[in-house]
C-alpha positions in Angstrom: 50.2 70.4 -10.8 48.0 67.4 -11.4 49.1 66.0 -8.0 47.8 69.1 -6.1 44.5 68.9 -7.8 44.0 65.3 -6.5 45.0 66.3 -2.9 42.5 69.2 -2.7 39.2 67.2 -2.5 40.7 64.9 0.2 41.8 67.8 2.3 38.3 69.4 2.2 36.7 66.1 3.3 39.1 65.8 6.2 38.4 69.4 7.4 34.6 68.7 7.2 35.0 65.5 9.2 37.0 67.3 11.9 34.3 70.0 12.2 31.6 67.4 12.6 33.5 65.6 15.3 34.0 68.8 17.2 30.3 69.7 17.1 29.3 66.2 18.3 31.5 66.8 21.4 29.3 69.8 22.5 26.0 69.3 24.4 22.7 71.0 23.1 21.4 74.0 25.1 18.4 73.2 27.4 14.9 74.5 26.2 13.7 77.7 28.0 11.6 77.1 31.1 7.8 77.6 30.6 6.3 80.7 32.2 4.2 80.0 35.2 0.4 80.5 34.7 -0.8 84.0 35.7 -2.2 84.2 39.2 -5.8 85.6 39.2 -8.5 86.5 41.7 -12.0 85.2 41.1 -15.3 86.7 42.0 -18.6 84.9 41.6 -21.2 86.9 39.7 -24.5 87.4 41.6 -27.3 89.8 40.6 -28.6 92.5 43.1 -31.0 95.4 43.1 -29.7 98.7 41.8 -31.3 102.0 40.9 -32.3 102.7 37.3 -30.5 105.9 36.5 -31.4 108.2 33.6 -28.4 110.4 33.0 -28.1 113.7 31.2 -25.9 116.8 31.0 -27.4 119.8 32.7 -26.6 123.4 33.5 -27.1 125.2 36.8 -29.0 128.4 37.2 -30.1 130.5 40.2 -33.6 129.9 41.4 -34.0 133.6 41.1 -31.9 135.7 38.7 -32.4 139.4 38.7 -31.0 142.3 36.8 -30.5 145.4 39.0 -31.1 148.5 36.9 -31.2 152.3 37.5 -34.7 153.7 37.5 -33.7 157.3 37.4 -31.1 159.2 35.5 -28.0 160.7 37.3 -24.4 160.3 38.1 -23.4 157.1 39.9 -21.7 158.4 43.0 -21.0 155.3 45.2 -20.9 151.5 45.0 -22.1 150.2 48.3 -21.3 146.4 48.1 -18.4 144.1 47.4 -18.6 142.4 44.1 -19.3 138.6 44.3 -20.4 138.7 47.9 -23.8 137.6 49.2 -26.3 140.4 49.9 -29.5 140.4 51.8 -32.8 141.6 50.4 -33.2 145.4 50.7 -29.5 146.0 51.2 -28.2 149.2 49.4 -26.1 148.5 46.4 -25.6 151.9 44.6 -26.1 155.6 45.3 -27.1 157.9 42.5 -26.8 161.7 42.8 -29.7 162.9 45.0 -29.4 166.7 44.6 -31.6 167.1 41.5 -34.3 165.0 43.0 -34.2 166.7 46.3 -34.8 170.0 44.4 -37.6 168.5 42.4 -39.3 167.3 45.6 -39.0 170.8 47.2 -40.6 172.4 44.1 -43.4 169.8 44.2 -44.0 170.5 47.9 -44.1 174.2 47.3 -46.6 173.8 44.4 -48.7 171.6 46.7 -48.8 174.3 49.4 -50.1 176.8 46.8 -52.8 174.5 45.5 -53.8 173.7 49.1 -54.2 177.4 49.9 -56.1 178.0 46.7 -58.4 175.1 47.4 -59.2 176.3 50.9 -60.0 179.8 49.5 -62.4 178.5 46.9 -64.0 176.3 49.5 -64.7 179.3 51.8 -66.0 181.3 48.8 -68.3 178.5 47.8 -69.7 178.1 51.3 -70.3 181.9 51.7 -72.2 182.1 48.4 -74.4 179.2 49.4 -75.9 181.3 52.2 -76.4 184.3 49.9 -78.1 182.2 47.2 -80.5 180.9 49.8 -81.5 184.6 50.6 -81.6 185.4 46.8 -78.9 188.0 47.4 -76.8 186.8 44.4 -77.6 185.2 41.1 -77.5 181.4 40.6 -74.7 181.9 38.1 -72.4 183.4 40.7 -73.1 180.5 43.1 -72.4 177.9 40.3 -69.1 179.6 39.4 -68.0 179.5 43.0 -68.8 175.8 43.2 -67.0 175.1 40.0 -63.9 177.0 41.2 -63.8 174.9 44.3 -64.0 171.6 42.4 -61.2 172.8 40.0 -59.0 173.8 43.0 -59.6 170.4 44.6 -58.5 168.6 41.4 -55.4 170.8 41.2 -54.7 169.9 44.8 -54.8 166.2 44.0 -52.5 166.7 41.1 -50.0 168.5 43.3 -50.2 165.7 45.8 -49.4 163.2 43.0 -46.4 165.3 41.9 -45.0 165.3 45.4 -45.4 161.5 45.6 -43.7 161.1 42.3 -40.8 163.4 43.4 -40.5 161.3 46.6 -40.4 158.1 44.7 -37.8 159.4 42.3 -35.7 160.5 45.2 -36.0 157.0 46.8 -34.8 155.5 43.5 -31.4 157.3 43.8 -30.6 154.6 46.4 -30.6 151.3 44.5 -31.4 148.4 46.9 -31.2 144.6 46.3 -34.6 143.3 45.3 -33.8 139.7 46.5 -31.2 138.0 48.7 -28.5 136.3 46.7 -24.9 136.5 45.3 -24.0 139.7 43.7 -22.4 140.0 40.3 -19.7 142.4 39.1 -20.4 146.1 38.7 -21.5 146.9 35.1 -21.2 150.7 35.4 -18.2 152.3 37.1 -18.4 155.0 39.7 -18.9 158.5 38.1 -20.8 157.1 35.0 -24.1 158.7 33.9 -26.8 156.1 34.3 -30.5 156.2 33.6 -33.6 154.1 32.7 -32.5 153.8 29.1 -31.7 150.1 28.2 -28.1 150.7 27.3 -27.2 152.6 30.6 -29.6 151.1 33.1 -28.0 147.7 34.0 -25.9 148.1 37.1 -25.3 144.5 38.3 -27.0 141.1 38.6 -28.2 139.0 41.6 -28.6 135.2 41.7 -30.3 133.3 44.4 -28.2 130.1 44.7 -29.9 128.4 47.6 -31.8 126.6 46.4 -30.1 126.1 43.0 -31.9 124.9 39.9 -30.4 122.5 37.3 -32.0 122.5 33.8 -31.6 119.5 31.5 -33.4 117.5 28.8 -34.4 113.9 28.4 -35.7 112.0 25.3 -39.3 110.9 25.1 -38.5 107.3 26.0 -36.4 108.4 29.0 -39.2 110.7 30.2 -41.6 107.8 30.1 -39.4 105.8 32.4 -39.2 108.8 34.8 -42.9 109.1 34.8 -43.4 105.4 35.4 -41.2 105.7 38.5 -43.2 108.7 39.8 -46.5 106.9 39.3 -45.2 104.0 41.3 -45.3 106.3 44.4 -41.5 106.4 44.7 -41.0 109.9 43.4 -38.0 110.9 41.4 -34.8 111.5 43.3 -32.2 113.4 41.3 -28.4 113.1 41.9 -25.8 115.5 40.8 -22.2 114.7 39.9 -19.9 117.7 40.4 -17.1 118.8 37.9 -14.5 117.4 40.3 -16.0 113.9 40.1 -17.6 114.0 43.5 -21.3 113.7 44.2 -23.3 116.5 45.6 -24.1 115.6 49.2 -27.8 116.4 49.0 -30.1 114.8 46.5 -32.5 117.0 44.6 -36.0 116.7 43.3 -37.8 117.4 40.1 -39.8 120.7 40.2 -40.6 121.1 36.6 -41.3 119.0 33.5 -42.0 120.5 30.1 -45.4 119.9 28.4 -44.1 120.0 24.9 -41.4 118.1 22.9 -38.7 120.0 21.1 -39.4 119.2 17.4 -35.8 119.6 16.4 -34.2 117.5 19.1 -37.0 115.2 20.3 -36.3 116.1 23.9 -38.3 117.5 26.8 -37.0 120.1 29.2 -36.9 119.3 32.9 -35.6 121.1 36.0 -34.4 119.9 39.4 -33.9 121.8 42.6 -30.9 121.3 44.9 -30.0 122.7 48.3 -26.8 124.7 48.0 -26.1 126.4 51.4 -22.3 126.4 51.1 -22.3 127.7 47.5 -20.5 124.6 46.1 -22.5 125.1 42.9 -22.5 128.3 41.0 -24.9 129.4 38.3 -23.8 128.5 34.8 -21.9 125.3 35.6 -22.2 122.2 33.4 -22.9 119.1 35.5 -24.1 115.5 35.1 -27.6 114.7 36.4 -28.9 111.3 37.2 -32.7 110.8 37.7 -33.5 107.7 39.8 -36.4 106.0 38.0 -37.0 102.9 40.1 -34.8 99.8 40.7 -33.9 96.7 38.7 -31.9 93.5 39.1 -28.5 93.4 37.4 -24.9 92.5 37.7 -22.4 95.1 38.9 -18.7 94.6 38.4 -15.6 96.9 38.9 -14.9 99.1 35.9 -11.4 97.7 35.8 -12.7 94.2 35.0 -14.3 95.3 31.8 -12.0 95.6 28.8 -12.6 96.5 25.1 -11.3 95.4 21.8 -12.3 96.0 18.2 -15.4 93.7 18.7 -16.7 95.6 21.8 -16.5 95.2 25.5 -15.8 91.9 27.2 -14.8 90.2 30.4 -12.6 87.3 31.3 -14.4 84.3 32.7 -12.9 81.2 34.4 -13.9 78.2 32.3 -13.4 74.4 32.7 -9.9 73.2 33.8 -9.1 76.8 35.0 -8.9 78.2 31.5 -9.6 81.8 30.7 -12.5 82.6 28.3 -13.5 85.8 26.8 -17.2 86.8 27.3 -18.8 89.7 25.4 -20.9 91.9 27.7 -23.5 94.6 27.3 -22.7 97.5 29.7 -25.1 100.0 31.1 -24.7 102.9 33.5 -21.8 103.4 35.8 -22.6 103.1 39.5 -19.9 104.9 41.4 -16.7 102.9 40.7 -18.6 99.9 39.3 -20.3 99.2 36.0 -23.8 97.8 35.5 -23.8 94.8 33.2 -27.1 94.4 31.3 -26.2 91.3 29.4 -23.6 88.6 28.8 -23.3 87.3 32.4 -25.3 84.8 34.4 -25.4 84.0 38.1 -22.5 81.8 39.1 -20.1 82.9 36.5 -16.5 83.1 37.8 -15.2 86.5 36.9 -11.5 87.1 36.7 -10.6 90.4 38.4 -6.8 90.9 37.9 -3.8 90.2 35.6 -6.3 90.7 32.8 -3.8 92.0 30.2 -1.7 88.8 30.5 -4.6 86.6 29.6 -5.5 85.1 26.2 -8.3 82.7 25.3 -7.6 79.2 26.5 -4.7 80.0 28.8 -4.5 78.2 32.1 -4.6 80.4 35.2 -3.7 79.9 38.8 -6.2 80.9 41.4 -5.1 83.0 44.4 -6.8 83.9 47.6 -9.1 87.0 47.4 -7.3 90.1 48.5 -3.8 89.1 47.1 -2.8 91.3 44.2 -6.0 93.4 44.4 -7.8 95.7 46.7 -10.2 93.1 48.1 -13.3 95.3 47.4 -16.4 93.4 46.4 -18.2 94.5 43.3 -21.0 96.9 44.0 -19.4 98.1 47.2 -18.8 101.6 45.8 -20.9 104.6 46.4 -24.4 104.6 44.9 -23.7 107.9 43.1 -24.1 108.0 39.4 -21.1 107.4 37.2 -19.9 109.5 34.4 -21.6 107.8 31.5 -24.4 105.5 30.3 -28.1 105.3 31.0 -30.4 102.7 32.3 -33.5 103.2 30.3 -36.3 101.1 28.9 -35.3 97.5 28.4 -32.2 97.9 30.6 -32.5 94.3 31.8 -31.2 93.1 35.2 -29.0 95.7 36.9 -26.7 94.9 39.8 -24.3 92.5 41.6 -22.6 92.0 44.8 -20.0 89.3 44.9 -17.1 88.1 46.9 -14.4 90.7 47.5 -12.2 91.5 44.5 -11.5 94.2 42.0 -7.7 94.0 41.9 -5.8 96.3 39.7 -5.1 94.5 36.3 -1.5 93.8 35.4 0.0 96.1 32.8 1.8 93.3 30.9 0.9 93.2 27.2 -1.4 90.6 25.7 -2.1 90.0 22.0 -5.7 89.0 22.7 -6.7 91.7 25.1 -5.7 95.2 24.1 -5.6 97.9 26.8 -9.0 99.5 26.6 -10.1 99.7 30.2 -11.8 103.1 29.7 -15.2 103.1 28.1 -15.2 103.9 24.5 
């Protein structure tokens, strides 16, 4: 037993020595190959002149909006138009039962004939008595009574004429015509209903004149001052309209009204713009985005995809010394088509990185590639001058636009710890 105890430590040492010799015989695995630096496209920042846009949310309305109401009581017999269709001024829309008003007109005309006959008789009597009073054949009282009877009959004749005119007018009201040209609304009272001038039964339909169309919106006091300054400069105030589908209305509008008082609750002033709308692309009641052009300014303009956001705000990637990527905080302004106005944080000559943005982190070395590879090759600021969906360029907006070499490639979707995906404005 004692012998086995002495052999056990020696056996353990021998086994450990064998394992060590076996491990020394194997070669160590090679280290993983370093990832190649991300390839990026560079655009040189350069300021350019862009419009100063004051943006707001507005609502469309017809330049004329009319309620068509019944002016006489009766049964609604016919609807003479197609709901929702354009109608011309004076076109018949509804027909109310004419029979009662035709009878009333006939009665008024009969009463007029009686009064006319009575007036003619009293006139002849008065003329005859005038000759007799000259010959002193009758008393003065009889002559005065004859003259008074003639004047009374003449007044009754005028009243009968007015009743005939009223009956004719009421009869004409049985045909309800369009007071303006515009787009018709739905029928409010169905055929066979009893309608009348009472407020609860008089509304038949509505008409809206949509060409031109008005857009009503509100601006703050500071924004209104910028708009007025642009108008005083002799440039006027062009108004642009962004449609609900994201497209820009093809025809620019103009301001046709500015309020003279400030809303004490909101601190805003009401304004109204007028737009041509011949093809009815815009309908009354729509919510739209309005941009008032209040002059121009110098600024940098970059593709929206080149601006990212983290918990500290919006930033861009800049090419630093030795081709290293650097984060640069930027102050963004209004959108200009597919581009973004940068009001602060950039200076002329900065090298802006346009693609592979989500693979970058501060200090990483990048590899430059020719413009147009890995991107769309579009120069910043080359997009439409239509207003974008958000932001304003108001007082103190600073420089405002940039054209640069072509670029604006689509950023890579690879994850990056230093640049979270926040390409949409917060």
